[in-house]
C-alpha positions in Angstrom: 49.8 -236.5 87.8 46.8 -239.0 89.2 46.9 -241.3 86.4 46.8 -244.4 88.5 43.8 -245.1 90.5 44.6 -246.7 93.7 41.8 -249.2 93.4 42.6 -250.9 90.2 45.4 -252.6 90.7 46.6 -256.1 91.0 47.4 -258.6 93.5 49.6 -261.4 92.2 49.4 -263.8 95.3 45.9 -263.5 95.8 43.7 -261.9 92.6 42.6 -263.6 88.9 44.4 -263.2 85.9 41.1 -262.0 85.0 41.3 -259.0 86.9 43.8 -257.6 84.6 42.3 -256.3 81.5 43.6 -258.1 78.3 44.0 -254.6 76.6 47.0 -251.7 76.2 48.1 -249.7 78.9 49.9 -248.7 81.1 51.6 -250.4 84.5 53.3 -249.1 87.6 54.6 -251.8 89.7 55.1 -251.0 93.2 56.6 -253.3 96.7 54.1 -254.2 98.6 53.8 -253.4 102.3 57.1 -254.1 104.4 58.9 -255.4 101.5 62.2 -254.2 100.3 64.7 -254.7 97.3 67.7 -257.2 97.4 70.3 -254.6 98.6 72.9 -253.5 96.3 75.8 -251.4 97.1 74.2 -248.5 96.6 70.7 -248.1 98.5 67.9 -246.0 96.1 65.7 -243.0 97.1 61.7 -244.6 96.2 59.0 -242.4 95.3 55.9 -243.5 96.8 52.3 -244.3 95.2 49.4 -243.9 98.0 52.4 -245.6 100.9 54.0 -247.7 98.2 57.9 -247.5 96.9 57.3 -247.5 93.3 59.9 -249.8 91.9 59.0 -249.8 87.5 56.6 -248.8 85.2 55.9 -249.6 81.7 53.7 -249.6 78.8 52.1 -252.6 76.9 50.4 -252.1 73.0 49.0 -255.6 73.5 47.3 -257.2 76.3 48.3 -256.0 80.4 47.2 -259.7 80.7 49.8 -260.8 78.7 52.6 -258.3 79.1 51.9 -257.9 83.3 51.2 -261.1 84.8 52.3 -263.7 82.0 55.8 -261.8 81.3 56.8 -260.9 84.0 55.0 -262.4 87.6 54.9 -265.4 85.8 57.6 -265.3 82.8 60.1 -268.6 82.8 62.5 -266.6 80.9 63.9 -262.9 81.8 64.8 -262.2 78.9 61.5 -260.6 77.9 60.8 -258.7 81.2 63.6 -255.7 81.7 61.7 -255.6 85.2 62.8 -259.6 85.5 66.4 -258.8 84.3 67.4 -256.0 87.3 65.9 -257.8 89.8 67.3 -261.4 89.4 70.3 -258.8 88.3 69.8 -257.3 90.9 69.7 -260.9 93.5 72.6 -261.8 92.3 71.2 -264.2 89.6 73.8 -265.7 86.9 72.8 -264.6 83.6 72.7 -267.6 80.6 72.0 -267.8 76.4 68.4 -268.2 75.7 68.9 -269.2 72.8 71.1 -272.4 73.2 70.7 -272.2 68.8 72.5 -269.5 69.0 74.1 -268.6 72.4 76.1 -266.0 71.4 73.4 -263.4 70.6 73.7 -261.4 73.4 70.2 -262.3 75.1 69.7 -263.6 78.1 68.0 -265.4 81.3 68.1 -266.7 84.3 68.8 -270.3 84.9 65.0 -272.4 85.6 65.8 -272.5 88.9 66.2 -268.9 89.2 63.5 -267.6 87.4 61.6 -270.1 89.5 62.6 -267.5 92.5 62.0 -264.7 91.3 58.4 -265.3 90.0 58.2 -266.8 93.7 59.6 -263.8 94.9 57.6 -261.1 92.2 54.3 -262.3 93.0 54.3 -262.3 97.2 56.4 -258.3 97.3 54.9 -257.0 94.6 51.7 -254.6 93.4 50.1 -254.1 90.4 48.1 -251.0 89.4 47.4 -250.3 85.8 45.3 -247.9 82.8 44.3 -249.4 80.1 42.2 -245.9 78.7 44.9 -245.3 76.7 43.6 -244.4 73.1 44.0 -240.0 73.6 48.0 -241.0 74.6 50.9 -241.4 72.7 52.0 -244.7 74.9 55.3 -243.6 74.3 55.5 -240.1 75.7 52.9 -241.3 78.8 55.6 -243.8 79.3 58.3 -240.9 79.9 56.1 -238.3 81.7 55.2 -240.6 84.3 58.5 -242.0 84.6 60.0 -238.7 84.4 56.6 -237.8 87.2 57.1 -240.4 89.6 61.2 -241.8 89.1 60.4 -245.3 89.6 64.3 -246.7 90.7 64.3 -249.5 88.1 63.4 -247.6 85.0 66.7 -247.3 83.3 66.1 -245.8 80.1 63.7 -242.3 79.5 64.7 -242.2 83.8 66.8 -238.9 84.3 66.4 -238.9 87.7 69.3 -237.4 89.7 68.2 -239.0 92.9 68.7 -242.4 91.7 71.4 -241.8 88.2 74.1 -243.7 91.1 72.1 -246.2 91.7 70.6 -246.7 87.6 74.4 -247.1 86.9 74.8 -249.8 90.0 72.0 -251.5 88.1 73.5 -251.8 84.3 76.5 -252.6 86.5 74.7 -255.4 86.9 72.9 -256.0 84.9 75.8 -256.7 82.2 
């Protein structure tokens, strides 16, 4: 399944936001060469895309710019990004209530300093591949198919990869 093009990517530490299209689409995040996720008790087995370890696949029905850049890379609220919540949980950041008006609703984020550190790490460590040519696809089914094909380690939902089952269980535990 060759859905992503290695030449259509976004490097948040050097590219401008305009490189990402402002339309619906699908995206894949990979670790930059020489970068690893923080260690946990269980190490994942990565699949690769052009030599880079695949960590996450997602969709947006609105804007790749908003979802990928603003929510993931410069977001200050892990409560709006399961990717941020997963990586921050692996780092061991403590979750705090997201809504001060309703602190018991179960929605969480990290404190301001941890959110800044998380954004810095993500900008320095991840590269984004995306495709906005999705008009003829059911995005939810496409996301499922790509997670199944690439076996991205940080996707918990829609991920049935037996090789990383223990890692996903550990990630769920860390996220609680």
